[in-house]
C-alpha positions in Angstrom: -39.4 -102.4 -27.7 -38.0 -105.9 -27.5 -34.7 -106.0 -25.6 -33.1 -109.2 -24.2 -36.2 -111.1 -25.3 -38.7 -108.9 -23.4 -41.2 -106.5 -24.9 -41.7 -103.4 -22.7 -43.0 -99.8 -23.2 -40.4 -97.1 -23.8 -40.1 -93.8 -21.9 -37.9 -91.0 -23.1 -37.9 -87.7 -21.2 -36.4 -85.7 -24.0 -38.6 -87.3 -26.7 -39.1 -84.9 -29.6 -40.5 -85.1 -33.1 -37.1 -85.9 -34.8 -36.9 -89.0 -32.6 -40.5 -89.9 -33.6 -39.7 -89.5 -37.3 -37.0 -92.1 -36.9 -39.4 -94.5 -35.1 -42.0 -94.0 -37.8 -39.5 -94.7 -40.5 -38.3 -97.8 -38.7 -41.9 -99.1 -38.6 -42.3 -98.4 -42.3 -45.0 -95.8 -41.5 -45.4 -92.3 -42.8 -44.5 -89.0 -41.1 -45.0 -88.5 -37.4 -48.1 -86.6 -36.5 -48.2 -86.6 -32.7 -46.0 -87.6 -29.8 -47.5 -87.8 -26.3 -46.5 -89.0 -22.9 -49.2 -91.1 -21.3 -49.7 -92.1 -17.7 -51.0 -95.4 -16.5 -52.9 -96.3 -13.3 -50.0 -98.3 -11.9 -46.2 -98.5 -12.2 -44.5 -101.1 -14.4 -41.1 -101.8 -15.7 -40.2 -99.9 -18.9 -37.2 -99.4 -21.0 -35.6 -96.0 -20.5 -33.5 -94.5 -23.3 -30.7 -91.9 -22.6 -31.3 -88.4 -23.9 -28.3 -88.8 -26.3 -30.4 -91.3 -28.4 -31.7 -89.5 -31.5 -33.6 -92.5 -32.8 -31.5 -92.9 -35.9 -30.4 -96.4 -34.7 -32.5 -97.5 -31.8 -30.6 -100.8 -31.4 -27.4 -98.8 -30.6 -29.0 -96.5 -28.0 -28.0 -96.9 -24.4 -30.9 -98.3 -22.4 -31.8 -99.0 -18.8 -34.6 -100.6 -16.9 -36.8 -98.4 -14.7 -40.2 -98.5 -13.0 -42.6 -95.8 -14.3 -46.2 -94.9 -14.7 -45.5 -93.0 -17.9 -44.9 -94.3 -21.4 -44.5 -92.6 -24.8 -47.1 -92.8 -27.5 -46.4 -91.9 -31.2 -48.9 -91.5 -34.0 -47.5 -91.8 -37.5 -49.4 -91.2 -40.8 -50.2 -94.6 -42.4 -50.0 -93.9 -46.1 -48.1 -90.6 -46.8 -44.8 -89.1 -45.8 -42.5 -86.1 -46.7 -38.9 -87.1 -47.0 -35.5 -85.2 -47.1 -37.2 -82.0 -46.1 -35.9 -79.3 -43.7 -38.5 -80.4 -41.1 -41.5 -82.7 -40.7 -43.7 -80.3 -42.8 -41.5 -80.2 -45.9 -40.0 -82.7 -48.3 -40.7 -85.0 -51.3 -44.1 -86.6 -51.2 -44.3 -90.3 -51.1 -47.5 -92.4 -51.0 -47.7 -96.0 -49.7 -49.5 -98.8 -51.4 -49.0 -102.6 -51.0 -46.1 -102.0 -48.6 -44.1 -99.9 -51.0 -43.6 -96.2 -51.3 -44.1 -94.3 -54.5 -43.5 -90.7 -55.7 -46.2 -88.6 -57.2 -45.7 -86.6 -60.4 -46.3 -82.9 -60.4 -48.7 -83.2 -63.4 -51.0 -85.4 -61.2 -51.1 -83.1 -58.2 -52.5 -79.6 -57.6 -53.0 -77.1 -54.8 -56.1 -78.8 -53.4 -54.3 -82.1 -53.2 -51.4 -80.3 -51.3 -53.9 -78.8 -48.8 -55.1 -82.3 -47.9 -51.6 -83.6 -47.4 -50.6 -80.7 -45.2 -53.7 -81.1 -43.1 -53.3 -84.8 -42.8 -49.8 -84.3 -41.4 -51.1 -81.6 -39.0 -49.0 -78.9 -40.7 -49.9 -75.4 -41.9 -51.3 -74.6 -45.4 -49.1 -75.4 -48.4 -46.7 -72.5 -49.2 -44.5 -74.2 -51.8 -45.3 -76.9 -54.4 -42.6 -77.8 -56.9 -40.1 -80.4 -57.9 -36.3 -80.9 -57.5 -36.2 -79.1 -54.1 -35.4 -82.1 -51.9 -33.3 -84.3 -54.2 -34.0 -86.9 -56.9 -35.2 -90.5 -56.2 -35.5 -93.8 -57.9 -38.7 -94.7 -56.1 -41.5 -96.0 -58.3 -44.2 -93.6 -59.5 -47.8 -93.5 -58.1 -50.1 -94.7 -60.8 -53.2 -92.5 -60.2 -54.1 -88.8 -60.6 -55.4 -87.3 -57.4 -58.7 -85.4 -57.6 -59.0 -83.9 -54.1 -61.6 -81.1 -53.4 -59.5 -79.8 -50.5 -61.7 -80.7 -47.6 -60.7 -84.4 -47.2 -59.0 -85.6 -44.1 -56.5 -87.9 -45.9 -55.0 -88.0 -49.3 -56.1 -91.6 -50.0 -59.7 -90.5 -49.3 -59.7 -88.3 -52.3 -61.1 -89.4 -55.6 -58.5 -90.4 -58.2 -58.3 -91.5 -61.8 -56.0 -93.8 -63.8 -53.0 -92.1 -65.3 -52.6 -91.9 -69.1 -48.8 -91.1 -68.8 -46.2 -93.8 -68.4 -43.3 -92.0 -66.7 -42.6 -88.9 -64.6 -39.9 -86.7 -66.1 -36.8 -86.0 -64.0 -37.2 -83.2 -61.4 -41.0 -83.5 -61.6 -41.7 -85.5 -58.4 -44.0 -83.5 -56.1 -42.2 -81.7 -53.3 -44.2 -79.8 -50.8 -43.5 -77.2 -48.2 -46.3 -76.6 -45.8 -46.3 -73.3 -44.0 -45.2 -72.9 -40.4 -47.6 -75.1 -38.4 -46.6 -73.5 -35.1 -49.6 -71.6 -33.7 -48.1 -69.1 -31.2 -49.3 -65.9 -29.6 -48.6 -63.6 -26.8 -51.5 -63.6 -24.2 -52.6 -61.0 -21.6 -50.6 -58.0 -22.9 -51.6 -54.5 -24.1 -51.2 -55.6 -27.7 -50.6 -58.7 -29.8 -46.9 -58.0 -29.4 -46.8 -58.3 -25.6 -47.8 -60.9 -23.1 -47.0 -64.5 -22.1 -46.0 -66.8 -24.9 -48.5 -69.6 -25.7 -48.1 -72.5 -28.1 -50.8 -74.7 -29.5 -49.6 -78.3 -29.6 -51.7 -81.4 -29.9 -54.7 -79.1 -30.1 -54.0 -77.6 -26.7 -52.8 -74.1 -25.9 -50.2 -73.8 -23.1 -47.6 -71.3 -21.9 -44.1 -72.0 -23.2 -41.1 -72.5 -20.9 -37.5 -73.0 -22.0 -35.1 -75.5 -20.6 -31.9 -74.0 -19.2 -32.9 -70.3 -19.5 -34.5 -67.5 -21.5 -32.1 -64.9 -22.9 -32.5 -61.7 -25.0 -31.7 -63.8 -28.0 -34.6 -66.2 -27.2 -37.0 -63.2 -26.8 -35.8 -61.7 -30.1 -36.7 -64.9 -31.9 -40.2 -64.8 -30.3 -40.7 -61.3 -31.6 -39.5 -62.2 -35.0 -41.8 -65.3 -35.2 -44.8 -63.1 -34.4 -43.9 -60.5 -37.0 -43.5 -57.9 -34.3 -40.5 -55.6 -33.9 -37.5 -55.9 -31.7 -37.5 -57.3 -28.2 -37.9 -54.5 -25.7 -38.4 -56.0 -22.2 -39.5 -58.9 -20.1 -41.1 -59.3 -16.7 -41.4 -62.3 -14.4 -43.7 -63.4 -11.6 -44.7 -66.6 -9.9 -48.3 -67.7 -9.6 -49.6 -69.4 -6.4 -50.5 -72.5 -8.3 -48.8 -74.5 -11.1 -50.3 -74.8 -14.6 -49.5 -77.1 -17.6 -46.8 -75.8 -19.9 -44.9 -76.8 -23.0 -41.2 -77.2 -22.4 -39.0 -76.3 -25.4 -35.2 -76.8 -25.8 -33.4 -73.4 -25.7 -31.5 -74.3 -28.9 -34.7 -74.3 -30.9 -35.1 -70.6 -30.2 -31.7 -70.0 -31.8 -32.0 -71.8 -35.1 -35.7 -71.0 -35.8 -36.7 -74.6 -35.9 -40.4 -75.6 -35.8 -41.1 -75.2 -32.1 -43.4 -78.2 -32.0 -40.5 -80.4 -33.1 -38.7 -79.3 -30.0 -41.5 -79.7 -27.5 -40.8 -82.2 -24.8 -43.7 -84.5 -24.3 -43.3 -84.7 -20.5 -46.6 -83.5 -19.0 -45.1 -80.8 -16.9 -46.3 -77.8 -15.1 -44.8 -74.5 -13.8 -45.8 -71.6 -11.6 -43.5 -69.2 -13.5 -45.0 -66.6 -15.8 -42.7 -64.7 -18.2 -44.2 -61.8 -20.1 -42.5 -60.5 -23.2 -42.8 -57.0 -24.8 -41.8 -56.5 -28.4 -41.9 -53.2 -30.2 -44.9 -53.1 -32.6 -43.7 -50.9 -35.4 -39.9 -50.7 -35.5 -37.1 -53.2 -35.4 -33.3 -53.4 -35.8 -32.3 -56.4 -38.0 -29.0 -58.3 -38.8 -27.2 -56.5 -35.9 -24.7 -57.8 -33.4 -27.3 -57.6 -30.6 -30.9 -56.4 -30.1 -29.6 -52.7 -29.9 -28.0 -52.6 -33.3 -28.9 -53.3 -36.9 -30.7 -52.0 -40.0 -33.8 -49.9 -39.0 -37.1 -51.1 -40.4 -40.5 -49.6 -39.9 -43.8 -51.4 -40.1 -46.9 -50.2 -41.9 -49.9 -52.1 -43.2 -48.2 -55.4 -42.0 -45.1 -54.9 -44.1 -41.6 -53.7 -43.1 -39.7 -50.9 -44.9 -36.2 -49.5 -44.7 -35.6 -45.8 -43.9 -33.2 -43.7 -46.0 -30.3 -41.9 -44.2 -31.3 -38.6 -45.8 -34.7 -38.8 -44.0 -33.3 -39.6 -40.5 -31.1 -37.7 -38.1 -29.6 -37.9 -34.6 -32.8 -36.9 -32.8 -34.7 -39.6 -34.7 -32.1 -42.1 -33.6 -32.5 -41.1 -29.9 -36.2 -41.8 -30.1 -35.6 -45.3 -31.7 -33.0 -46.3 -29.1 -35.3 -45.1 -26.2 -38.3 -47.0 -27.7 -36.3 -50.2 -27.8 -35.0 -49.8 -24.2 -31.4 -49.3 -25.3 -28.8 -46.7 -24.5 -28.1 -43.5 -26.5 -27.2 -43.9 -30.2 -23.5 -44.4 -30.7 -23.3 -45.1 -34.5 -25.6 -43.9 -37.2 -24.6 -44.8 -40.8 -25.5 -47.0 -43.7 -24.2 -50.3 -45.1 -23.0 -51.7 -41.8 -25.4 -54.6 -41.5 -25.9 -55.7 -45.1 -28.0 -54.7 -48.0 -31.8 -55.4 -48.4 -34.5 -55.4 -51.0 -37.2 -54.2 -48.5 -39.3 -51.3 -49.8 -38.5 -47.8 -48.7 -40.4 -45.8 -46.0 -42.1 -42.9 -47.8 -41.8 -40.2 -45.2 -39.1 -38.1 -43.5 -39.1 -38.3 -39.7 -39.0 -34.9 -37.9 -38.5 -36.0 -34.2 -37.6 -33.5 -31.5 -35.9 -36.2 -29.4 -38.4 -36.4 -26.5 -41.0 -38.7 -28.1 -41.6 -42.1 -26.7 -42.0 -43.8 -30.1 -40.8 -43.1 -33.6 -44.3 -43.2 -35.1 -45.3 -40.5 -32.6 -42.9 -38.1 -34.3 -44.0 -35.6 -36.8 -43.1 -36.4 -40.4 -43.3 -35.1 -43.9 -43.4 -36.6 -47.4 -39.9 -37.7 -48.3 -38.2 -35.8 -51.2 -36.2 -38.9 -52.0 -37.3 -40.7 -55.1 -35.4 -43.8 -54.0 -32.7 -44.8 -51.4 -29.4 -45.3 -53.1 -27.3 -48.4 -52.3 -25.7 -48.4 -48.8 -27.9 -45.5 -47.6 -30.5 -47.4 -45.5 -30.4 -46.3 -41.9 -28.3 -48.6 -39.8 -28.1 -47.8 -36.1 -26.1 -48.9 -33.1 -27.5 -48.0 -29.7 -25.2 -48.3 -26.7 -25.8 -50.7 -23.8 -26.7 -48.7 -20.8 -24.1 -49.0 -18.0 -23.4 -46.7 -15.1 -21.4 -46.4 -11.9 -23.2 -45.2 -8.8 -22.5 -44.3 -5.2 -19.8 -41.7 -5.6 -19.6 -38.1 -6.7 -17.7 -39.2 -9.9 -19.5 -40.8 -12.8 -16.2 -42.8 -13.4 -16.3 -44.6 -10.0 -18.8 -46.7 -8.0 -20.9 -49.8 -8.2 -21.6 -51.1 -11.7 -25.2 -51.2 -12.8 -26.9 -52.2 -16.1 -30.1 -51.0 -17.6 -32.0 -53.9 -19.0 -35.7 -54.6 -19.5 -36.4 -51.0 -18.5 -34.8 -51.5 -15.1 -31.5 -50.5 -13.5 -29.9 -53.3 -11.4 -26.4 -54.1 -10.1 -24.4 -56.5 -12.3 -23.5 -59.9 -10.9 -21.3 -62.7 -12.1 -21.4 -65.9 -10.1 -17.6 -66.1 -10.5 -17.2 -62.5 -9.5 -14.1 -63.1 -7.3 -12.4 -64.7 -10.3 -13.7 -62.7 -13.2 -14.0 -59.1 -11.8 -10.4 -58.3 -12.6 -8.4 -55.5 -14.1 -9.2 -56.5 -17.6 -13.0 -56.8 -17.0 -13.1 -53.5 -15.0 -11.1 -51.7 -17.7 -13.6 -52.9 -20.3 -16.3 -51.2 -18.3 -14.2 -48.0 -17.9 -13.6 -47.9 -21.6 -17.3 -48.3 -22.4 -18.0 -45.4 -20.1 -15.2 -43.3 -21.7 -13.5 -43.2 -18.3 -10.1 -44.4 -19.2 -8.8 -47.6 -17.6 -9.4 -49.3 -14.2 -7.1 -48.2 -11.4 -8.9 -50.2 -8.7 -11.6 -52.8 -8.7 -13.1 -55.1 -6.0 -16.1 -57.2 -5.0 -17.7 -55.7 -1.9 -20.4 -57.1 0.4 -23.3 -54.7 0.6 -25.1 -56.7 3.3 -28.4 -55.9 1.5 -29.7 -58.5 -0.9 -31.0 -56.9 -4.2 -32.3 -58.1 -7.5 -29.3 -58.2 -9.9 -28.6 -58.7 -13.5 -26.5 -61.9 -13.8 -24.3 -61.9 -16.9 -22.3 -64.6 -18.6 -18.7 -64.9 -17.4 -17.4 -64.7 -21.0 -19.1 -61.4 -21.8 -17.0 -58.8 -20.0 -15.3 -57.7 -23.1 -18.4 -57.3 -25.3 -20.8 -56.2 -22.5 -23.8 -56.8 -24.7 -27.2 -57.3 -23.1 -27.2 -60.6 -24.9 -25.1 -61.7 -21.9 -27.9 -61.2 -19.4 -29.5 -64.3 -18.0 -33.2 -64.0 -18.4 -36.0 -64.1 -15.9 -36.4 -67.9 -15.6 -34.2 -67.6 -12.5 -34.5 -65.0 -9.8 -31.1 -63.6 -9.0 -30.3 -61.9 -5.7 -26.9 -61.0 -4.3 -25.2 -58.9 -1.6 -22.1 -58.7 -3.8 -21.4 -55.5 -5.6 -18.8 -54.9 -8.4 -17.0 -51.7 -7.7 -14.5 -49.9 -9.9 -12.5 -46.7 -9.9 -11.5 -45.6 -13.4 -8.5 -43.5 -14.1 -10.6 -40.5 -15.1 -12.2 -40.5 -11.7 -8.9 -39.5 -10.1 -8.7 -35.8 -9.4 -6.1 -33.7 -11.3 -3.2 -32.6 -9.2 -3.4 -29.1 -7.5 -0.8 -26.5 -8.3 -0.3 -23.5 -6.1 2.4 -20.8 -5.2 3.6 -19.3 -2.0 6.1 -16.5 -1.4 8.0 -15.0 1.5 6.4 -11.6 0.7 3.0 -12.9 -0.2 1.2 -13.7 -3.4 -1.2 -11.4 -5.2 -3.7 -12.0 -8.0 -4.2 -9.6 -10.8 -7.1 -9.7 -13.3 -6.0 -11.4 -16.6 -2.4 -11.7 -15.3 -2.6 -14.7 -13.0 -0.6 -14.8 -9.7 2.1 -12.3 -8.8 5.2 -12.5 -6.7 7.8 -9.8 -6.1 11.2 -9.6 -7.7 14.1 -10.9 -5.5 11.8 -12.7 -3.0 11.8 -16.5 -2.5 8.8 -18.5 -3.7 7.7 -22.1 -4.0 5.5 -24.0 -6.4 3.5 -26.7 -4.6 2.2 -29.8 -6.5 -0.3 -32.0 -4.6 -2.8 -34.8 -5.2 -5.8 -35.8 -3.1 -6.4 -39.4 -4.3 -5.5 -42.3 -2.1 -2.6 -43.7 -4.1 0.8 -42.8 -2.5 4.2 -42.5 -4.2 5.3 -41.6 -7.6 7.0 -38.4 -8.7 5.9 -34.9 -9.5 7.2 -33.2 -12.6 7.0 -29.4 -12.8 6.9 -28.1 -16.3 7.8 -24.4 -16.9 7.5 -22.5 -20.1 7.8 -18.9 -21.3 8.8 -17.2 -24.5 12.5 -18.0 -24.1 12.8 -21.0 -21.7 11.4 -24.5 -21.1 12.3 -26.3 -18.0 11.5 -29.7 -16.4 12.1 -30.4 -12.7 11.1 -33.6 -10.8 10.8 -34.5 -7.2 9.5 -37.6 -5.4 6.0 -37.4 -4.1 6.0 -37.3 -0.3 2.5 -37.6 1.3 1.2 -37.0 -2.2 2.9 -33.6 -2.6 6.2 -32.0 -3.7 7.6 -28.5 -3.0 9.6 -26.8 -5.8 11.6 -23.9 -4.2 13.1 -20.9 -5.8 15.5 -18.6 -3.8 15.0 -15.3 -5.8 12.3 -14.5 -8.2 13.5 -13.0 -11.4 12.2 -12.3 -14.9 13.4 -15.8 -15.9 10.7 -17.3 -13.5 7.8 -15.4 -15.2 5.7 -17.8 -17.3 3.3 -20.8 -17.1 3.7 -23.8 -14.7 2.0 -27.2 -14.8 2.3 -30.1 -12.3 2.3 -33.7 -13.6 1.9 -36.6 -11.2 3.4 -39.9 -12.4 2.1 -42.7 -10.3 2.1 -46.5 -10.5 -1.2 -48.0 -9.5 -2.2 -51.6 -9.8 0.5 -52.5 -12.3 -0.1 -49.5 -14.6 1.6 -46.2 -14.9 -0.7 -43.2 -14.8 0.0 -39.6 -15.7 -2.3 -36.9 -14.1 -1.9 -33.3 -15.1 -2.9 -30.1 -13.3 -4.3 -27.0 -14.7 -1.9 -24.3 -15.9 -0.7 -21.6 -13.4 0.5 -18.3 -14.8 3.0 -16.4 -12.7 4.1 -12.8 -13.1 7.1 -11.3 -11.3 6.6 -7.7 -10.2 9.2 -5.0 -9.9 11.6 -6.2 -12.6 
């Protein structure tokens, strides 16, 4: 590039195919074929371009002078290009002759010609060949009919003949979609749906690494691209030595771009190895996260829906377990959209203990067809638990992800682990609301699942940071939910003693003094105790302040009016919230009336 009167090589660390496409267009060449970063024997001054430069207007890009051994090399096709397409492997075909670009008419182009074009551009086989997909043009028309046999390396190396037609009708310019050129596979796993992700780029297979981080969403895209089922788990390790890898921008995993358009050409290496496991024969699609969506089952390389009438709760338990999710929480149809996928032809007869849905017994379905809105749509819960206490509603927060329980960690825990976040956890566990939460120092470093700070309300496992970082922490997130608080105790004492009769509750004697004692054993002081009394003729409410977490309701002389049912209710204010805790019922009989 010539800047300030000096020609120098250009080096761009985030150089991708979209940038190369702009460069090829600027040079009046065809489509970009390869982008490589080359290394010289010695350092020299080169022009560096900031990563914000997308190549659309190179003269406006911010530049700086740096000393490097690396430079960027681009190979463009010389005589053909695909324009206005969704990616470099789709668009309207234009052919160059005598420095001008011409369209090709559909009538002068066939499948074998398209195969040559796709191969010349280093794309996959042609999957679409028609006009009017990528917009009209006023470019001149190519004047010859291509007669390719399909094996040629370039379109202009094919035989051709002079056209007998004068014009190309509107909407008849050749527009090609070449199939996905990304060659990807999972290597080293137990099946084609598990292992380390490898990508073939510039004729070289390498493991794939993502900039920023892997996430459950990224893994799900990998499983989908390989026509496997849903993402199940991941594992991470570091090798002793480093190996060459292809670095890909994380955003490419989200929008299903051609991955090779997102490969950074920096010749990098890494010691990290990330293994992915996808399910092979089931998946949940169009859901809010990997543990929800419409159920589809794979057979003979095609995916089928399952009808609600052929699926029950035990079948759902097997599916959720197979996908590494929590127990099924919702099982119904028409939640995640309609589909035209074929219907699975058998009824599942799972017992609930099977490790995979296709391990269950089945029988031929009695359904002729699945009516609209009746395809099985499933929501599995995200597995959370509180550990370290006798109550399931109090303790250290842990999450089950990638087949492993770990404590949950937020790098802003002191700020984000508040009443609202802790209550979201309590609510998910059906434990009421948070009455106390804190970040404690366990003094023992453990592997943890780090989650996004913005995810406390949803608590989806899409919030988990993936294995591209190792996370250890001594911090633990603890919570006591309202349902972990013990109910108040209620008891009775009398000056003449208390007896117990079968089916009649506790008994005191007529005319003697007695007391009803309300007490709580939790740590939160204060509040009031309410004693509720009820019999066939009377309902009474008495209240006393809680002193040392108890209150004594005294009665001077027992009479028939005191015979009935008593309940203690403790009203206490804890952490800016009013809680009401109720005891069991005590039945009292007065003897000698």
